[in-house]
C-alpha positions as CSV (number, residue, x, y, z in Angstrom):
1,M,105.2,97.2,81.6
2,R,104.4,96.8,85.0
3,I,100.8,96.5,86.1
4,A,99.5,98.6,88.5
5,L,98.5,96.8,91.7
6,A,95.7,98.7,92.6
7,L,92.5,96.0,92.6
8,V,89.8,96.5,90.0
9,V,86.1,96.7,91.2
10,L,83.7,96.1,88.3
11,L,80.4,97.8,88.3
12,T,78.6,94.9,88.8
13,A,78.7,95.3,92.8
14,A,75.4,94.7,94.6
15,P,74.3,94.0,98.2
16,A,73.7,90.3,99.0
17,A,70.9,88.7,101.5
18,A,69.2,91.4,102.4
19,D,72.0,93.5,103.0
20,Q,73.7,91.6,105.6
21,F,76.4,91.0,102.7
22,H,78.4,92.8,100.9
23,R,79.0,91.2,97.2
24,E,81.6,92.4,94.5
25,N,82.9,90.7,91.0
26,L,86.3,91.7,90.8
27,R,89.4,91.7,88.2
28,I,92.7,90.9,90.5
29,P,95.8,92.9,88.1
30,S,98.2,89.9,87.8
31,A,101.3,90.3,85.2
32,A,100.5,86.6,84.1
33,A,97.5,86.8,83.7
34,G,97.7,90.0,81.2
35,P,95.3,93.0,81.0
36,R,92.3,90.6,82.0
37,G,93.8,89.7,85.1
38,L,92.2,87.5,87.2
39,E,88.8,87.0,87.7
40,A,87.2,87.1,91.6
41,M,84.0,87.4,93.5
42,L,84.2,88.8,97.4
43,I,81.3,88.5,99.9
44,R,82.1,89.4,103.4
45,P,79.8,91.2,106.1
46,A,78.1,94.6,105.1
47,G,80.0,96.3,108.0
48,T,82.7,99.1,107.5
49,K,85.9,97.6,108.9
50,R,88.5,95.3,107.5
51,Y,88.0,91.6,107.9
52,P,90.2,89.1,107.8
53,L,90.5,87.3,104.1
54,A,90.0,83.5,103.2
55,L,90.9,82.8,99.9
56,L,89.1,80.1,98.3
57,S,90.9,78.2,95.7
58,H,88.6,75.9,93.1
59,G,88.9,72.3,91.4
60,A,89.9,71.6,88.5
61,P,87.7,69.2,86.0
62,R,88.7,65.9,84.3
63,D,87.3,67.6,81.0
64,A,89.7,70.5,80.0
65,A,87.0,72.0,78.1
66,A,84.6,72.8,80.8
67,R,87.7,75.1,82.0
68,G,86.6,78.1,80.8
69,R,83.0,77.7,81.5
70,M,83.8,78.0,85.1
71,T,82.8,80.8,87.1
72,P,83.7,82.1,90.8
73,N,79.9,81.6,91.6
74,G,80.9,78.2,92.2
75,L,81.9,78.4,95.2
76,Y,79.2,81.0,96.2
77,A,77.3,78.9,98.9
78,Q,80.7,78.1,100.7
79,A,82.2,81.7,100.4
80,T,78.8,82.6,102.1
81,E,79.2,80.4,105.2
82,F,83.2,82.1,105.7
83,A,81.5,85.3,105.3
84,R,79.1,84.6,108.0
85,R,81.7,83.7,110.3
86,G,83.4,87.1,109.7
87,F,85.6,86.7,106.9
88,A,85.7,89.0,103.7
89,A,85.6,85.6,101.8
90,V,87.2,85.8,98.2
91,V,86.4,83.2,95.3
92,V,90.0,83.3,92.7
93,M,89.9,81.9,89.6
94,R,93.5,81.0,88.5
95,R,94.8,81.4,85.2
96,G,93.6,79.1,82.3
97,Y,89.7,79.1,84.3
98,G,86.5,80.5,84.1
99,D,87.3,84.4,82.2
100,S,90.9,85.1,84.0
101,G,93.4,86.4,81.8
102,G,96.5,84.5,80.5
103,S,97.2,80.9,79.8
104,Y,96.2,77.6,81.4
105,A,99.7,77.4,83.7
106,E,99.1,73.7,85.8
107,S,100.2,71.3,83.3
108,N,102.0,68.3,85.1
109,G,103.2,66.8,82.4
110,P,102.9,63.0,80.7
111,C,100.5,60.8,83.3
112,T,103.6,58.3,83.4
113,R,106.3,61.1,84.7
114,R,104.1,63.6,86.2
115,D,106.3,67.0,87.8
116,Y,103.0,68.2,90.5
117,L,105.2,70.7,91.8
118,A,105.1,72.5,88.3
119,S,101.5,73.0,88.9
120,A,102.1,73.9,92.4
121,S,104.4,76.8,91.7
122,A,101.9,78.0,89.3
123,S,99.0,77.9,91.2
124,A,100.7,79.1,94.4
125,A,101.7,82.2,91.9
126,D,98.0,83.4,91.1
127,L,96.9,82.8,94.7
128,R,99.9,84.8,95.7
129,A,99.1,87.5,93.5
130,A,95.4,88.1,94.5
131,V,96.8,88.3,98.4
132,D,99.0,91.2,97.6
133,A,96.4,93.4,95.5
134,L,93.4,92.3,98.2
135,G,95.2,93.6,100.8
136,R,95.3,96.9,99.8
137,R,91.8,97.3,99.9
138,A,90.2,99.2,103.1
139,D,87.9,96.7,103.6
140,V,90.0,93.2,103.4
141,A,92.6,92.4,106.2
142,T,95.7,89.7,105.3
143,Q,96.5,89.3,108.9
144,D,95.1,85.7,110.3
145,M,93.6,85.1,106.8
146,V,92.8,81.6,105.8
147,A,93.5,79.7,102.5
148,V,90.7,77.4,101.4
149,G,90.6,75.2,98.6
150,I,88.9,71.9,97.2
151,S,90.5,69.5,94.9
152,A,93.1,71.0,92.9
153,G,92.2,74.3,95.0
154,G,93.3,72.2,98.1
155,Y,96.5,71.5,96.7
156,A,96.9,75.1,95.8
157,S,96.2,76.6,99.6
158,I,99.0,73.8,100.8
159,A,101.4,74.6,97.8
160,L,101.0,78.7,99.1
161,S,101.8,77.6,102.5
162,A,105.0,76.4,101.3
163,D,106.2,80.2,100.9
164,P,103.6,81.8,102.6
165,P,102.5,85.4,102.2
166,P,102.7,87.5,105.8
167,G,99.5,86.8,107.9
168,L,98.8,83.1,106.3
169,A,97.3,81.9,109.8
170,A,95.7,78.7,108.3
171,V,94.8,76.3,105.6
172,I,91.7,74.5,105.5
173,N,92.0,71.9,102.4
174,F,88.9,69.4,101.3
175,A,89.7,66.4,99.1
176,G,93.3,68.3,97.4
177,G,95.5,66.3,95.0
178,R,96.1,66.7,91.4
179,G,96.2,64.1,88.5
180,S,92.3,62.3,88.9
181,R,91.9,61.7,85.6
182,A,89.0,58.8,86.1
183,D,87.3,57.6,89.1
184,D,89.8,55.6,91.5
185,D,92.3,56.5,88.6
186,V,95.2,59.4,89.3
187,C,98.1,59.7,87.5
188,D,101.3,58.6,88.6
189,A,100.0,58.8,92.2
190,D,103.5,58.0,93.6
191,A,105.0,61.4,92.3
192,L,102.2,63.1,93.9
193,V,103.1,62.0,97.4
194,R,106.2,62.9,96.3
195,A,104.8,66.5,96.1
196,F,103.4,66.6,99.2
197,A,106.1,65.5,101.1
198,A,108.3,68.2,99.4
199,L,105.7,71.1,99.8
200,G,105.9,69.3,103.5
201,K,109.4,70.5,103.9
202,T,108.9,74.1,104.1
203,S,105.3,74.1,105.2
204,R,104.4,75.2,108.6
205,T,100.7,76.6,108.7
206,P,98.7,74.8,110.8
207,M,95.9,72.9,108.3
208,L,92.9,71.4,108.3
209,W,92.3,68.3,105.7
210,V,89.1,67.0,105.2
211,Y,88.7,63.7,102.4
212,A,84.9,61.7,102.5
213,R,85.4,57.8,102.4
214,N,84.0,57.7,99.4
215,D,85.8,60.1,97.6
216,R,86.8,59.1,93.5
217,F,89.0,61.5,92.7
218,F,91.3,60.8,96.0
219,G,90.3,58.3,97.7
220,P,91.2,57.3,101.6
221,E,94.1,55.2,101.2
222,L,96.1,57.8,98.9
223,A,94.7,60.6,101.2
224,R,96.4,59.0,103.8
225,R,99.8,58.6,102.3
226,M,99.7,62.4,101.4
227,H,98.9,63.1,104.8
228,A,101.5,60.9,106.3
229,A,104.0,62.1,103.3
230,F,103.6,65.5,104.3
231,T,103.3,65.5,108.1
232,A,106.4,63.5,107.6
233,A,108.6,66.1,106.2
234,G,107.5,69.1,108.6
235,G,104.2,70.0,107.4
236,S,101.4,70.4,110.3
237,A,98.3,68.6,109.1
238,R,95.2,67.1,110.9
239,L,93.4,65.1,108.6
240,I,89.8,63.9,109.6
241,D,88.3,60.9,107.8
242,A,84.5,62.2,107.0
243,P,81.8,59.9,106.1
244,A,80.7,58.6,103.3
245,F,79.0,61.6,100.9
246,G,76.2,61.1,97.9
247,R,77.5,59.1,95.2
248,D,81.3,60.8,95.0
249,G,82.2,62.0,98.5
250,H,84.6,64.8,96.3
251,A,81.9,66.9,96.5
252,L,81.3,66.8,100.1
253,F,82.5,70.9,100.3
254,S,79.1,72.1,98.6
255,A,75.8,73.6,99.8
256,A,74.3,70.0,100.3
257,G,77.7,68.8,102.5
258,A,77.4,72.2,104.3
259,S,75.8,70.4,107.6
260,I,78.8,68.2,107.4
261,W,81.5,70.4,107.1
262,T,80.7,73.3,108.6
263,P,81.2,71.9,112.3
264,M,84.4,70.6,110.9
265,V,85.5,74.2,110.2
266,D,84.1,75.8,113.1
267,A,86.4,73.5,115.7
268,F,89.1,74.2,113.3
269,L,88.5,78.1,113.5
270,R,88.1,77.7,117.4
271,E,91.0,76.2,118.2
272,M,93.0,78.3,115.8
273,N,91.0,81.3,117.6
274,L,90.4,82.4,113.5
275,G,87.1,84.1,112.5
276,T,84.1,85.2,114.8
277,R,82.1,83.2,117.0
278,D,79.2,85.4,116.0
279,L,77.5,83.6,113.1
280,I,75.2,85.8,111.0
281,A,72.0,84.7,110.1
282,A,72.3,82.3,107.0
283,P,70.4,84.2,104.2
284,A,67.0,82.6,103.7
285,P,66.4,80.6,100.8
286,A,63.3,81.5,98.1
287,A,59.7,79.6,99.8
288,L,59.7,77.5,96.9
289,P,57.6,74.1,97.6
290,P,59.7,71.1,96.6
291,P,58.1,68.7,93.5
292,R,55.5,66.9,95.0
293,Q,56.5,63.8,93.7
294,F,59.9,63.7,96.5
295,G,60.8,62.1,99.5
296,E,62.9,62.8,102.0
297,K,66.2,62.7,99.8
298,G,64.3,64.6,97.2
299,R,63.4,67.2,99.3
300,A,67.1,67.8,100.8
301,G,68.5,68.2,97.5
302,F,66.3,70.8,96.9
303,A,66.9,72.4,99.3
304,A,70.4,72.5,98.6
305,Y,69.4,73.5,95.5
306,L,67.4,76.7,97.1
307,A,70.9,77.6,99.3
308,S,73.4,77.2,96.4
309,G,74.8,80.4,94.4
310,P,73.2,82.1,91.6
311,H,72.5,81.2,88.2
312,K,71.3,77.6,89.1
313,A,68.6,75.4,87.7
314,F,66.5,72.3,88.8
315,A,65.8,69.1,86.6
316,V,63.4,66.7,87.5
317,S,61.3,63.9,86.1
318,P,57.9,62.3,87.1
319,K,59.4,59.6,89.2
320,G,61.8,61.8,90.9
321,Q,64.6,61.7,89.7
322,Y,66.7,65.1,89.8
323,A,69.6,67.0,88.9
324,F,70.5,70.8,89.6
325,R,73.6,73.2,88.8
326,A,74.5,76.5,89.6
327,G,77.3,78.8,90.0
328,L,76.9,78.9,86.1
329,R,77.6,81.8,83.7
330,T,74.0,82.5,83.1
331,P,70.6,81.2,83.5
332,A,70.8,79.6,80.3
333,Q,73.6,77.8,81.0
334,A,72.2,76.4,84.0
335,E,69.4,75.4,82.2
336,A,71.0,73.0,79.6
337,A,73.6,71.6,82.4
338,A,70.8,70.3,84.6
339,L,68.9,69.1,82.3
340,A,71.9,67.3,80.9
341,E,73.0,66.0,84.0
342,C,68.8,64.4,84.6
343,A,69.1,62.9,81.5
344,K,71.7,60.3,82.7
345,H,69.1,59.1,84.7
346,A,66.0,59.8,83.3
347,P,65.1,60.0,79.7
348,D,62.2,62.3,80.7
349,C,63.4,65.0,82.8
350,A,61.9,69.1,82.8
351,L,63.0,71.7,84.0
352,Y,61.6,72.6,87.4
353,A,62.9,75.8,88.6
354,T,65.3,78.4,87.3
355,G,66.7,80.7,89.9
356,D,64.9,81.2,92.6
357,E,61.5,81.0,90.3
358,L,59.3,77.9,89.4
359,A,60.0,76.7,85.3
360,G,56.1,76.6,85.1
361,P,53.8,73.6,84.3
362,G,56.5,72.0,82.5
363,G,58.5,71.6,85.3
364,R,55.6,70.1,87.9
């Protein structure tokens, strides 16, 4: 039975950021994803015209059990940055992630004998289904669209360009790759390099690749190998060796790293004549005071928390160790995740904030 090609809009559509942006939770029809389709979220300027699509693709956690806990809100802050630049930014959860239907389709086989093109094909199929459905909306244009991805989502975006949908104008790849099973340990890295070469044989979409120097998933040497293989085969990509970021540069494409990666994106978009030059003002974060014990680094971390997406929580210890999690499915999940991460660094962490409200005296 054919699935209707209309895009299903959930009743949770709501304004965002003081009516500067329009936000919707979506279900994207896909035969492969079954009746539930693909879970997605759209953020665009609050106007009435058609905005070019920025298709945002998430990564793949090393822990397979974490895939089901992912939500489109995990890329909320990044999607908002593209909406500020005049795009209809849509975060799509591929099959096997979040609340998307269908079975996980991105297995690459045994670690010693990887077939990375298998996951490339499956990922690209989900992104193509999203493009097909979104192009039927009255507020989304697929002409001059960009595909943007982080980690496995960067790889998926590159794979989409190997057989591109009409209108794909550029790809922005943040730390793209597959097969990282531990820090600085990639399953069959040679096979991954060969997969990039295979994708480069047919990809001709202009690209920006950004890899941080301290990326613990796909380090600088591997990034250069993948780039060399891709471009030698005919692909078009500019590689930026970004500065080290935090404990693991794989997290550069985040709210906390926005001051680093947005200028790179802006320069590329200007060169490609994509997006708008007149940025919409960023949503004003809640006016919450940082923890009293914080120095400059801690205050910057708390500012990144305030700028992150919904369903977030911030935990801190009396000595200033902290962690936050954002973009989870419920506030309770965010609280538990923030406390668990903070506990890795200090035994006496407490919640300081949940969402845009202080958690009370116990968090102070």
